[in-house]
C-alpha positions, 0 to 999 in steps of 0.5 A: 692356775691349771692350764694343761689338758689331757687327751684320752683316746676312746677308739672311735671317730676319724682315722679310727680315733677320736680324742676326748678332752678333760675339762678343768675349772677353778673357782675363787671364793671369799668367805663372808665375815663370820661364815667360815664354819658354814662355808666349810660345812657346805664345801664338805657336802659339795665334795662328798656329792661330787665324789659320787659322780663317775665323771669327776676326776678331781674336786679339791679345795685350797685355802689361804693362810687366813682362811678367808679365800678359797680356791676350788679346782675341779677336773672332769673326764669330758664336757658331758661329765661337767654338764652332769655335775652342773645339772646335779645336786652339787651345783643345783642345790649347794652352790646357791647355799655357798653363795649365801656365805661367800662371794665368787671372786673368779671363775675360769674353765679350761677346755670345752665345757659344751654349750649348756655349761658355757651358758650356765657358767656365763651367769657366774662370770666364767671365763672359758679358755679353750685348749691350745697345746700342752702336756700333762703326765 
């Protein structure tokens, strides 16, 4: 699991600097029997859509050896970028199609997702881990 977070200086705020935090999340999915090809097609579309979002730093899928379990690891520049993603087509149009062919097994958010995403993600059983300490180079 990814549990580290970047700090990006934007040059404003307290003491002349304010830190913006990268937000990461992981989603574990179990593909329904006979739905692997449909799952892969939807995941590819979601990846293409997410690639076009300027605040998306990473959107990576990982597969178990048997091809039944997948983990999606997402990284966003900040909570505003994550909210834009949640309000965009990847989540609004494609997540409903994804859950028709798979079952979410776990959903974790690392960093502050903001109040709107926190509320939306709670409907999927997301667990939010607030940044505490770490390094990421």
